[in-house]
Structure formats: C-alpha cells, structure tokens
PDB file of the backbone (N, CA, C, O) and the ligand in Angstrom, with CONECT records:
HET     ZN  A 101       1
ATOM      1  N   MET A   1      -5.231 -14.180   9.181  1.00  0.00           N
ATOM      2  CA  MET A   1      -4.528 -12.886   9.132  1.00  0.00           C
ATOM      3  C   MET A   1      -5.203 -11.980   8.036  1.00  0.00           C
ATOM      4  O   MET A   1      -5.257 -12.341   6.860  1.00  0.00           O
ATOM      5  N   ALA A   2      -5.668 -10.895   8.442  1.00  0.00           N
ATOM      6  CA  ALA A   2      -6.359  -9.999   7.487  1.00  0.00           C
ATOM      7  C   ALA A   2      -5.278  -9.254   6.656  1.00  0.00           C
ATOM      8  O   ALA A   2      -4.651  -8.291   7.098  1.00  0.00           O
ATOM      9  N   LEU A   3      -5.121  -9.754   5.472  1.00  0.00           N
ATOM     10  CA  LEU A   3      -4.140  -9.145   4.580  1.00  0.00           C
ATOM     11  C   LEU A   3      -4.830  -8.494   3.401  1.00  0.00           C
ATOM     12  O   LEU A   3      -5.410  -9.170   2.552  1.00  0.00           O
ATOM     13  N   MET A   4      -4.760  -7.154   3.356  1.00  0.00           N
ATOM     14  CA  MET A   4      -5.543  -6.438   2.346  1.00  0.00           C
ATOM     15  C   MET A   4      -4.768  -6.357   1.035  1.00  0.00           C
ATOM     16  O   MET A   4      -5.325  -5.990   0.000  1.00  0.00           O
ATOM     17  N   CYS A   5      -3.486  -6.699   1.080  1.00  0.00           N
ATOM     18  CA  CYS A   5      -2.686  -6.534  -0.107  1.00  0.00           C
ATOM     19  C   CYS A   5      -2.913  -7.635  -1.085  1.00  0.00           C
ATOM     20  O   CYS A   5      -3.249  -8.754  -0.698  1.00  0.00           O
ATOM     21  N   LYS A   6      -2.727  -7.332  -2.410  1.00  0.00           N
ATOM     22  CA  LYS A   6      -2.899  -8.341  -3.439  1.00  0.00           C
ATOM     23  C   LYS A   6      -1.906  -9.438  -3.355  1.00  0.00           C
ATOM     24  O   LYS A   6      -2.255 -10.608  -3.514  1.00  0.00           O
ATOM     25  N   ASP A   7      -0.698  -9.104  -3.115  1.00  0.00           N
ATOM     26  CA  ASP A   7       0.337 -10.107  -3.067  1.00  0.00           C
ATOM     27  C   ASP A   7       1.455  -9.605  -2.196  1.00  0.00           C
ATOM     28  O   ASP A   7       1.741  -8.409  -2.143  1.00  0.00           O
ATOM     29  N   VAL A   8       2.068 -10.513  -1.530  1.00  0.00           N
ATOM     30  CA  VAL A   8       3.211 -10.226  -0.664  1.00  0.00           C
ATOM     31  C   VAL A   8       4.356 -11.256  -0.871  1.00  0.00           C
ATOM     32  O   VAL A   8       4.156 -12.463  -0.731  1.00  0.00           O
ATOM     33  N   ILE A   9       5.482 -10.768  -1.187  1.00  0.00           N
ATOM     34  CA  ILE A   9       6.626 -11.668  -1.402  1.00  0.00           C
ATOM     35  C   ILE A   9       7.553 -11.417  -0.184  1.00  0.00           C
ATOM     36  O   ILE A   9       7.886 -10.282   0.160  1.00  0.00           O
ATOM     37  N   GLU A  10       7.960 -12.585   0.466  1.00  0.00           N
ATOM     38  CA  GLU A  10       8.867 -12.435   1.559  1.00  0.00           C
ATOM     39  C   GLU A  10      10.292 -12.801   1.024  1.00  0.00           C
ATOM     40  O   GLU A  10      10.520 -13.884   0.485  1.00  0.00           O
ATOM     41  N   ARG A  11      11.193 -11.874   1.199  1.00  0.00           N
ATOM     42  CA  ARG A  11      12.556 -12.070   0.805  1.00  0.00           C
ATOM     43  C   ARG A  11      13.491 -11.752   1.937  1.00  0.00           C
ATOM     44  O   ARG A  11      13.705 -10.586   2.266  1.00  0.00           O
ATOM     45  N   ASP A  12      14.059 -12.796   2.544  1.00  0.00           N
ATOM     46  CA  ASP A  12      14.968 -12.565   3.734  1.00  0.00           C
ATOM     47  C   ASP A  12      14.239 -11.711   4.771  1.00  0.00           C
ATOM     48  O   ASP A  12      13.188 -12.099   5.281  1.00  0.00           O
ATOM     49  N   GLU A  13      14.798 -10.570   5.069  1.00  0.00           N
ATOM     50  CA  GLU A  13      14.254  -9.632   6.026  1.00  0.00           C
ATOM     51  C   GLU A  13      13.324  -8.591   5.382  1.00  0.00           C
ATOM     52  O   GLU A  13      12.767  -7.711   6.039  1.00  0.00           O
ATOM     53  N   LYS A  14      13.190  -8.749   4.048  1.00  0.00           N
ATOM     54  CA  LYS A  14      12.371  -7.712   3.288  1.00  0.00           C
ATOM     55  C   LYS A  14      11.008  -8.334   2.882  1.00  0.00           C
ATOM     56  O   LYS A  14      10.878  -9.539   2.668  1.00  0.00           O
ATOM     57  N   VAL A  15      10.070  -7.491   2.797  1.00  0.00           N
ATOM     58  CA  VAL A  15       8.770  -7.886   2.296  1.00  0.00           C
ATOM     59  C   VAL A  15       8.433  -6.904   1.167  1.00  0.00           C
ATOM     60  O   VAL A  15       8.585  -5.694   1.336  1.00  0.00           O
ATOM     61  N   VAL A  16       7.989  -7.404   0.048  1.00  0.00           N
ATOM     62  CA  VAL A  16       7.622  -6.566  -1.055  1.00  0.00           C
ATOM     63  C   VAL A  16       6.109  -6.716  -1.231  1.00  0.00           C
ATOM     64  O   VAL A  16       5.608  -7.804  -1.517  1.00  0.00           O
ATOM     65  N   ILE A  17       5.391  -5.601  -1.054  1.00  0.00           N
ATOM     66  CA  ILE A  17       3.980  -5.490  -1.227  1.00  0.00           C
ATOM     67  C   ILE A  17       3.722  -5.089  -2.620  1.00  0.00           C
ATOM     68  O   ILE A  17       4.248  -4.075  -3.078  1.00  0.00           O
ATOM     69  N   ILE A  18       2.931  -5.841  -3.322  1.00  0.00           N
ATOM     70  CA  ILE A  18       2.548  -5.483  -4.763  1.00  0.00           C
ATOM     71  C   ILE A  18       1.067  -5.135  -4.770  1.00  0.00           C
ATOM     72  O   ILE A  18       0.219  -5.941  -4.386  1.00  0.00           O
ATOM     73  N   GLN A  19       0.772  -3.905  -5.220  1.00  0.00           N
ATOM     74  CA  GLN A  19      -0.606  -3.429  -5.290  1.00  0.00           C
ATOM     75  C   GLN A  19      -0.908  -3.052  -6.707  1.00  0.00           C
ATOM     76  O   GLN A  19      -0.064  -2.552  -7.451  1.00  0.00           O
ATOM     77  N   GLN A  20      -2.196  -3.321  -7.068  1.00  0.00           N
ATOM     78  CA  GLN A  20      -2.581  -3.019  -8.395  1.00  0.00           C
ATOM     79  C   GLN A  20      -3.591  -1.859  -8.351  1.00  0.00           C
ATOM     80  O   GLN A  20      -4.525  -1.877  -7.549  1.00  0.00           O
ATOM     81  N   CYS A  21      -3.400  -0.864  -9.205  1.00  0.00           N
ATOM     82  CA  CYS A  21      -4.375   0.241  -9.229  1.00  0.00           C
ATOM     83  C   CYS A  21      -5.633  -0.165  -9.924  1.00  0.00           C
ATOM     84  O   CYS A  21      -5.587  -0.683 -11.040  1.00  0.00           O
ATOM     85  N   ILE A  22      -6.807   0.066  -9.267  1.00  0.00           N
ATOM     86  CA  ILE A  22      -8.108  -0.420  -9.810  1.00  0.00           C
ATOM     87  C   ILE A  22      -8.491   0.416 -11.008  1.00  0.00           C
ATOM     88  O   ILE A  22      -9.376  -0.011 -11.748  1.00  0.00           O
ATOM     89  N   HIS A  23      -7.901   1.571 -11.263  1.00  0.00           N
ATOM     90  CA  HIS A  23      -8.229   2.404 -12.333  1.00  0.00           C
ATOM     91  C   HIS A  23      -7.366   2.136 -13.609  1.00  0.00           C
ATOM     92  O   HIS A  23      -7.912   1.828 -14.669  1.00  0.00           O
ATOM     93  N   CYS A  24      -6.054   2.253 -13.495  1.00  0.00           N
ATOM     94  CA  CYS A  24      -5.205   2.034 -14.703  1.00  0.00           C
ATOM     95  C   CYS A  24      -4.610   0.661 -14.694  1.00  0.00           C
ATOM     96  O   CYS A  24      -4.027   0.263 -15.702  1.00  0.00           O
ATOM     97  N   GLY A  25      -4.708  -0.062 -13.674  1.00  0.00           N
ATOM     98  CA  GLY A  25      -4.200  -1.445 -13.645  1.00  0.00           C
ATOM     99  C   GLY A  25      -2.712  -1.539 -13.437  1.00  0.00           C
ATOM    100  O   GLY A  25      -2.152  -2.635 -13.469  1.00  0.00           O
ATOM    101  N   GLY A  26      -2.057  -0.412 -13.225  1.00  0.00           N
ATOM    102  CA  GLY A  26      -0.629  -0.338 -12.991  1.00  0.00           C
ATOM    103  C   GLY A  26      -0.270  -0.948 -11.643  1.00  0.00           C
ATOM    104  O   GLY A  26      -0.995  -0.749 -10.668  1.00  0.00           O
ATOM    105  N   GLU A  27       0.812  -1.673 -11.570  1.00  0.00           N
ATOM    106  CA  GLU A  27       1.208  -2.290 -10.339  1.00  0.00           C
ATOM    107  C   GLU A  27       2.327  -1.470  -9.688  1.00  0.00           C
ATOM    108  O   GLU A  27       3.225  -0.958 -10.355  1.00  0.00           O
ATOM    109  N   THR A  28       2.235  -1.371  -8.385  1.00  0.00           N
ATOM    110  CA  THR A  28       3.294  -0.630  -7.652  1.00  0.00           C
ATOM    111  C   THR A  28       3.862  -1.605  -6.597  1.00  0.00           C
ATOM    112  O   THR A  28       3.134  -2.296  -5.885  1.00  0.00           O
ATOM    113  N   GLU A  29       5.198  -1.614  -6.544  1.00  0.00           N
ATOM    114  CA  GLU A  29       5.888  -2.401  -5.542  1.00  0.00           C
ATOM    115  C   GLU A  29       6.358  -1.573  -4.423  1.00  0.00           C
ATOM    116  O   GLU A  29       6.914  -0.493  -4.623  1.00  0.00           O
ATOM    117  N   TRP A  30       6.143  -2.067  -3.220  1.00  0.00           N
ATOM    118  CA  TRP A  30       6.543  -1.368  -2.043  1.00  0.00           C
ATOM    119  C   TRP A  30       7.507  -2.212  -1.198  1.00  0.00           C
ATOM    120  O   TRP A  30       7.015  -3.023  -0.413  1.00  0.00           O
ATOM    121  N   PRO A  31       8.817  -2.089  -1.291  1.00  0.00           N
ATOM    122  CA  PRO A  31       9.719  -2.860  -0.510  1.00  0.00           C
ATOM    123  C   PRO A  31       9.777  -2.260   0.928  1.00  0.00           C
ATOM    124  O   PRO A  31      10.172  -1.113   1.136  1.00  0.00           O
ATOM    125  N   ILE A  32       9.377  -3.070   1.859  1.00  0.00           N
ATOM    126  CA  ILE A  32       9.458  -2.577   3.289  1.00  0.00           C
ATOM    127  C   ILE A  32      10.164  -3.704   4.051  1.00  0.00           C
ATOM    128  O   ILE A  32      10.364  -4.808   3.543  1.00  0.00           O
ATOM    129  N   THR A  33      10.531  -3.371   5.291  1.00  0.00           N
ATOM    130  CA  THR A  33      11.174  -4.360   6.087  1.00  0.00           C
ATOM    131  C   THR A  33      10.079  -5.281   6.754  1.00  0.00           C
ATOM    132  O   THR A  33       8.927  -4.886   6.935  1.00  0.00           O
ATOM    133  N   TYR A  34      10.514  -6.509   7.099  1.00  0.00           N
ATOM    134  CA  TYR A  34       9.591  -7.373   7.760  1.00  0.00           C
ATOM    135  C   TYR A  34       9.005  -6.745   9.077  1.00  0.00           C
ATOM    136  O   TYR A  34       7.835  -6.912   9.421  1.00  0.00           O
ATOM    137  N   GLU A  35       9.833  -6.080   9.714  1.00  0.00           N
ATOM    138  CA  GLU A  35       9.431  -5.433  10.939  1.00  0.00           C
ATOM    139  C   GLU A  35       8.265  -4.444  10.677  1.00  0.00           C
ATOM    140  O   GLU A  35       7.276  -4.434  11.410  1.00  0.00           O
ATOM    141  N   GLN A  36       8.400  -3.624   9.631  1.00  0.00           N
ATOM    142  CA  GLN A  36       7.326  -2.664   9.259  1.00  0.00           C
ATOM    143  C   GLN A  36       6.048  -3.425   8.888  1.00  0.00           C
ATOM    144  O   GLN A  36       4.953  -3.023   9.282  1.00  0.00           O
ATOM    145  N   TRP A  37       6.181  -4.494   8.152  1.00  0.00           N
ATOM    146  CA  TRP A  37       5.068  -5.361   7.728  1.00  0.00           C
ATOM    147  C   TRP A  37       4.341  -5.895   8.969  1.00  0.00           C
ATOM    148  O   TRP A  37       3.117  -5.846   9.086  1.00  0.00           O
ATOM    149  N   ASN A  38       5.148  -6.393   9.862  1.00  0.00           N
ATOM    150  CA  ASN A  38       4.620  -6.942  11.070  1.00  0.00           C
ATOM    151  C   ASN A  38       3.871  -5.915  11.965  1.00  0.00           C
ATOM    152  O   ASN A  38       2.791  -6.189  12.489  1.00  0.00           O
ATOM    153  N   ASP A  39       4.474  -4.766  12.106  1.00  0.00           N
ATOM    154  CA  ASP A  39       3.830  -3.697  12.878  1.00  0.00           C
ATOM    155  C   ASP A  39       2.514  -3.259  12.231  1.00  0.00           C
ATOM    156  O   ASP A  39       1.521  -3.023  12.919  1.00  0.00           O
ATOM    157  N   TRP A  40       2.521  -3.158  10.942  1.00  0.00           N
ATOM    158  CA  TRP A  40       1.296  -2.701  10.181  1.00  0.00           C
ATOM    159  C   TRP A  40       0.249  -3.753  10.088  1.00  0.00           C
ATOM    160  O   TRP A  40      -0.899  -3.487  10.444  1.00  0.00           O
ATOM    161  N   GLN A  41       0.576  -4.974   9.619  1.00  0.00           N
ATOM    162  CA  GLN A  41      -0.470  -5.936   9.245  1.00  0.00           C
ATOM    163  C   GLN A  41      -0.797  -6.879  10.436  1.00  0.00           C
ATOM    164  O   GLN A  41      -1.903  -7.409  10.534  1.00  0.00           O
ATOM    165  N   VAL A  42       0.165  -7.066  11.306  1.00  0.00           N
ATOM    166  CA  VAL A  42      -0.064  -8.026  12.401  1.00  0.00           C
ATOM    167  C   VAL A  42      -0.417  -7.308  13.663  1.00  0.00           C
ATOM    168  O   VAL A  42      -1.405  -7.663  14.307  1.00  0.00           O
ATOM    169  N   LYS A  43       0.346  -6.310  14.052  1.00  0.00           N
ATOM    170  CA  LYS A  43       0.094  -5.596  15.234  1.00  0.00           C
ATOM    171  C   LYS A  43      -0.929  -4.434  14.987  1.00  0.00           C
ATOM    172  O   LYS A  43      -1.368  -3.771  15.927  1.00  0.00           O
ATOM    173  N   HIS A  44      -1.271  -4.227  13.751  1.00  0.00           N
ATOM    174  CA  HIS A  44      -2.362  -3.216  13.367  1.00  0.00           C
ATOM    175  C   HIS A  44      -2.020  -1.817  13.899  1.00  0.00           C
ATOM    176  O   HIS A  44      -2.910  -1.081  14.327  1.00  0.00           O
ATOM    177  N   LYS A  45      -0.767  -1.463  13.872  1.00  0.00           N
ATOM    178  CA  LYS A  45      -0.381  -0.053  14.218  1.00  0.00           C
ATOM    179  C   LYS A  45      -0.900   0.827  13.088  1.00  0.00           C
ATOM    180  O   LYS A  45      -1.116   0.358  11.970  1.00  0.00           O
ATOM    181  N   PHE A  46      -1.100   2.128  13.394  1.00  0.00           N
ATOM    182  CA  PHE A  46      -1.533   3.108  12.415  1.00  0.00           C
ATOM    183  C   PHE A  46      -0.383   3.190  11.371  1.00  0.00           C
ATOM    184  O   PHE A  46       0.800   3.131  11.707  1.00  0.00           O
ATOM    185  N   ILE A  47      -0.785   3.325  10.135  1.00  0.00           N
ATOM    186  CA  ILE A  47       0.214   3.376   9.052  1.00  0.00           C
ATOM    187  C   ILE A  47       1.165   4.569   9.173  1.00  0.00           C
ATOM    188  O   ILE A  47       2.335   4.505   8.796  1.00  0.00           O
ATOM    189  N   GLN A  48       0.608   5.673   9.721  1.00  0.00           N
ATOM    190  CA  GLN A  48       1.457   6.826   9.875  1.00  0.00           C
ATOM    191  C   GLN A  48       2.480   6.648  11.012  1.00  0.00           C
ATOM    192  O   GLN A  48       3.429   7.426  11.110  1.00  0.00           O
ATOM    193  N   GLU A  49       2.294   5.638  11.866  1.00  0.00           N
ATOM    194  CA  GLU A  49       3.255   5.360  12.915  1.00  0.00           C
ATOM    195  C   GLU A  49       4.405   4.455  12.315  1.00  0.00           C
ATOM    196  O   GLU A  49       5.584   4.593  12.639  1.00  0.00           O
ATOM    197  N   VAL A  50       3.964   3.545  11.436  1.00  0.00           N
ATOM    198  CA  VAL A  50       4.941   2.615  10.835  1.00  0.00           C
ATOM    199  C   VAL A  50       5.736   3.313   9.789  1.00  0.00           C
ATOM    200  O   VAL A  50       6.939   3.074   9.676  1.00  0.00           O
ATOM    201  N   PHE A  51       5.104   4.191   8.992  1.00  0.00           N
ATOM    202  CA  PHE A  51       5.878   4.885   7.926  1.00  0.00           C
ATOM    203  C   PHE A  51       5.762   6.414   8.147  1.00  0.00           C
ATOM    204  O   PHE A  51       5.103   7.091   7.358  1.00  0.00           O
ATOM    205  N   PRO A  52       6.362   6.938   9.157  1.00  0.00           N
ATOM    206  CA  PRO A  52       6.146   8.340   9.483  1.00  0.00           C
ATOM    207  C   PRO A  52       6.732   9.298   8.459  1.00  0.00           C
ATOM    208  O   PRO A  52       6.318  10.454   8.373  1.00  0.00           O
ATOM    209  N   GLU A  53       7.717   8.807   7.665  1.00  0.00           N
ATOM    210  CA  GLU A  53       8.368   9.742   6.706  1.00  0.00           C
ATOM    211  C   GLU A  53       7.664   9.676   5.309  1.00  0.00           C
ATOM    212  O   GLU A  53       7.993  10.446   4.406  1.00  0.00           O
ATOM    213  N   MET A  54       6.755   8.800   5.169  1.00  0.00           N
ATOM    214  CA  MET A  54       6.025   8.661   3.864  1.00  0.00           C
ATOM    215  C   MET A  54       4.917   9.704   3.728  1.00  0.00           C
ATOM    216  O   MET A  54       4.259  10.049   4.709  1.00  0.00           O
ATOM    217  N   SER A  55       4.722  10.187   2.549  1.00  0.00           N
ATOM    218  CA  SER A  55       3.722  11.190   2.263  1.00  0.00           C
ATOM    219  C   SER A  55       2.343  10.491   2.343  1.00  0.00           C
ATOM    220  O   SER A  55       2.188   9.284   2.154  1.00  0.00           O
ATOM    221  N   VAL A  56       1.352  11.375   2.645  1.00  0.00           N
ATOM    222  CA  VAL A  56      -0.049  10.814   2.767  1.00  0.00           C
ATOM    223  C   VAL A  56      -0.455  10.104   1.479  1.00  0.00           C
ATOM    224  O   VAL A  56      -1.043   9.023   1.516  1.00  0.00           O
ATOM    225  N   ASP A  57      -0.143  10.706   0.366  1.00  0.00           N
ATOM    226  CA  ASP A  57      -0.500  10.157  -0.938  1.00  0.00           C
ATOM    227  C   ASP A  57       0.139   8.738  -1.116  1.00  0.00           C
ATOM    228  O   ASP A  57      -0.514   7.798  -1.569  1.00  0.00           O
ATOM    229  N   ASP A  58       1.431   8.633  -0.741  1.00  0.00           N
ATOM    230  CA  ASP A  58       2.132   7.369  -0.843  1.00  0.00           C
ATOM    231  C   ASP A  58       1.511   6.296   0.081  1.00  0.00           C
ATOM    232  O   ASP A  58       1.412   5.124  -0.281  1.00  0.00           O
ATOM    233  N   ARG A  59       1.114   6.722   1.238  1.00  0.00           N
ATOM    234  CA  ARG A  59       0.479   5.754   2.165  1.00  0.00           C
ATOM    235  C   ARG A  59      -0.805   5.249   1.543  1.00  0.00           C
ATOM    236  O   ARG A  59      -1.089   4.052   1.558  1.00  0.00           O
ATOM    237  N   GLU A  60      -1.581   6.177   0.994  1.00  0.00           N
ATOM    238  CA  GLU A  60      -2.869   5.760   0.418  1.00  0.00           C
ATOM    239  C   GLU A  60      -2.660   4.799  -0.774  1.00  0.00           C
ATOM    240  O   GLU A  60      -3.434   3.860  -0.959  1.00  0.00           O
ATOM    241  N   THR A  61      -1.633   5.038  -1.558  1.00  0.00           N
ATOM    242  CA  THR A  61      -1.325   4.182  -2.736  1.00  0.00           C
ATOM    243  C   THR A  61      -0.846   2.813  -2.186  1.00  0.00           C
ATOM    244  O   THR A  61      -1.191   1.768  -2.736  1.00  0.00           O
ATOM    245  N   MET A  62      -0.095   2.833  -1.160  1.00  0.00           N
ATOM    246  CA  MET A  62       0.403   1.589  -0.597  1.00  0.00           C
ATOM    247  C   MET A  62      -0.729   0.730  -0.021  1.00  0.00           C
ATOM    248  O   MET A  62      -0.720  -0.495  -0.144  1.00  0.00           O
ATOM    249  N   MET A  63      -1.707   1.401   0.612  1.00  0.00           N
ATOM    250  CA  MET A  63      -2.854   0.719   1.172  1.00  0.00           C
ATOM    251  C   MET A  63      -3.770   0.121   0.178  1.00  0.00           C
ATOM    252  O   MET A  63      -4.179  -1.034   0.299  1.00  0.00           O
ATOM    253  N   ASN A  64      -4.108   0.925  -0.840  1.00  0.00           N
ATOM    254  CA  ASN A  64      -5.190   0.482  -1.789  1.00  0.00           C
ATOM    255  C   ASN A  64      -4.704   0.262  -3.276  1.00  0.00           C
ATOM    256  O   ASN A  64      -5.432  -0.253  -4.126  1.00  0.00           O
ATOM    257  N   GLY A  65      -3.441   0.685  -3.518  1.00  0.00           N
ATOM    258  CA  GLY A  65      -2.912   0.456  -4.867  1.00  0.00           C
ATOM    259  C   GLY A  65      -3.264   1.522  -5.846  1.00  0.00           C
ATOM    260  O   GLY A  65      -2.620   1.625  -6.890  1.00  0.00           O
ATOM    261  N   THR A  66      -4.291   2.352  -5.550  1.00  0.00           N
ATOM    262  CA  THR A  66      -4.768   3.325  -6.470  1.00  0.00           C
ATOM    263  C   THR A  66      -3.998   4.613  -6.404  1.00  0.00           C
ATOM    264  O   THR A  66      -3.876   5.229  -5.345  1.00  0.00           O
ATOM    265  N   HIS A  67      -3.474   5.022  -7.556  1.00  0.00           N
ATOM    266  CA  HIS A  67      -2.668   6.249  -7.585  1.00  0.00           C
ATOM    267  C   HIS A  67      -3.605   7.463  -7.283  1.00  0.00           C
ATOM    268  O   HIS A  67      -4.777   7.468  -7.660  1.00  0.00           O
ATOM    269  N   PRO A  68      -3.073   8.424  -6.631  1.00  0.00           N
ATOM    270  CA  PRO A  68      -3.844   9.602  -6.230  1.00  0.00           C
ATOM    271  C   PRO A  68      -4.497  10.263  -7.453  1.00  0.00           C
ATOM    272  O   PRO A  68      -5.633  10.727  -7.360  1.00  0.00           O
ATOM    273  N   SER A  69      -3.804  10.313  -8.588  1.00  0.00           N
ATOM    274  CA  SER A  69      -4.338  10.905  -9.835  1.00  0.00           C
ATOM    275  C   SER A  69      -5.471  10.065 -10.332  1.00  0.00           C
ATOM    276  O   SER A  69      -6.491  10.601 -10.767  1.00  0.00           O
ATOM    277  N   CYS A  70      -5.328   8.761 -10.282  1.00  0.00           N
ATOM    278  CA  CYS A  70      -6.354   7.786 -10.736  1.00  0.00           C
ATOM    279  C   CYS A  70      -7.621   7.871  -9.844  1.00  0.00           C
ATOM    280  O   CYS A  70      -8.759   7.783 -10.306  1.00  0.00           O
ATOM    281  N   PHE A  71      -7.339   8.048  -8.542  1.00  0.00           N
ATOM    282  CA  PHE A  71      -8.419   8.201  -7.627  1.00  0.00           C
ATOM    283  C   PHE A  71      -9.270   9.406  -7.939  1.00  0.00           C
ATOM    284  O   PHE A  71     -10.496   9.346  -7.845  1.00  0.00           O
ATOM    285  N   ASN A  72      -8.645  10.479  -8.303  1.00  0.00           N
ATOM    286  CA  ASN A  72      -9.324  11.633  -8.746  1.00  0.00           C
ATOM    287  C   ASN A  72     -10.174  11.437 -10.029  1.00  0.00           C
ATOM    288  O   ASN A  72     -11.257  11.995 -10.205  1.00  0.00           O
ATOM    289  N   GLU A  73      -9.588  10.601 -10.897  1.00  0.00           N
ATOM    290  CA  GLU A  73     -10.317  10.294 -12.202  1.00  0.00           C
ATOM    291  C   GLU A  73     -11.543   9.510 -11.875  1.00  0.00           C
ATOM    292  O   GLU A  73     -12.574   9.750 -12.504  1.00  0.00           O
ATOM    293  N   ILE A  74     -11.524   8.565 -10.918  1.00  0.00           N
ATOM    294  CA  ILE A  74     -12.621   7.782 -10.610  1.00  0.00           C
ATOM    295  C   ILE A  74     -13.773   8.645 -10.076  1.00  0.00           C
ATOM    296  O   ILE A  74     -14.942   8.411 -10.384  1.00  0.00           O
ATOM    297  N   PHE A  75     -13.416   9.621  -9.290  1.00  0.00           N
ATOM    298  CA  PHE A  75     -14.472  10.472  -8.709  1.00  0.00           C
ATOM    299  C   PHE A  75     -14.988  11.438  -9.737  1.00  0.00           C
ATOM    300  O   PHE A  75     -16.157  11.823  -9.711  1.00  0.00           O
ATOM    301  N   LYS A  76     -14.126  11.830 -10.639  1.00  0.00           N
ATOM    302  CA  LYS A  76     -14.564  12.656 -11.716  1.00  0.00           C
ATOM    303  C   LYS A  76     -15.603  11.929 -12.606  1.00  0.00           C
ATOM    304  O   LYS A  76     -16.598  12.524 -13.021  1.00  0.00           O
ATOM    305  N   ASP A  77     -15.352  10.632 -12.889  1.00  0.00           N
ATOM    306  CA  ASP A  77     -16.247   9.833 -13.666  1.00  0.00           C
ATOM    307  C   ASP A  77     -17.590   9.654 -13.035  1.00  0.00           C
ATOM    308  O   ASP A  77     -18.566   9.407 -13.743  1.00  0.00           O
ATOM    309  N   MET A  78     -17.685   9.766 -11.748  1.00  0.00           N
ATOM    310  CA  MET A  78     -18.970   9.517 -11.027  1.00  0.00           C
ATOM    311  C   MET A  78     -19.910  10.707 -11.162  1.00  0.00           C
ATOM    312  O   MET A  78     -21.118  10.586 -10.955  1.00  0.00           O
ATOM    313  N   ASP A  79     -19.358  11.826 -11.502  1.00  0.00           N
ATOM    314  CA  ASP A  79     -20.165  13.004 -11.634  1.00  0.00           C
ATOM    315  C   ASP A  79     -21.071  12.986 -12.890  1.00  0.00           C
ATOM    316  O   ASP A  79     -21.817  13.936 -13.126  1.00  0.00           O
TER     317      ASP A  79
HETATM  318 ZN    ZN A 101      -3.363   4.244 -11.604  1.00  0.00          ZN2+
END
C-alpha cells in the first residue's frame, strides 16, 4: 500500500493522519473518517473529491505536511 503519510493512527472508525512540516518541523494532525482514508489512499480518488469542502492550502498541507507559509519560505531561500 503506497502510504505517503508519516504516520497513521487508526481509532475505531476514525483515522488520524500525522504530517510533519519539512521546514519548521511542526506536526499537524488530520482526523478523517476511515471511509475518506480508504477513498483517498486505497481507491486513489482525487483529494478534491474526497475532501471537497477543504481549502486548497489545507489539502496541500494534509498531503505533504508543509504549511503554505513554510512552503513559500523554502522557495524564497532557493533564490
Ligand atoms: Zn511549517
């Protein structure tokens, strides 16, 4: 199973995805339902289909753990 997340805790019908920001090291927890996790990670549905109400920034942070502001910092440092 291709799991890109750092850690996943299964609690009853809930799944908590824990992602760490590569820039500041801060961890973000994303509690989602098992159904959503299954659709996203097992059935490989598009993330925008699984979490239609989530903002683009939030989806990005959930996928790679990096905060949008930190992401900008990384690119700024590359200049
Ligand atoms: Zn960060």
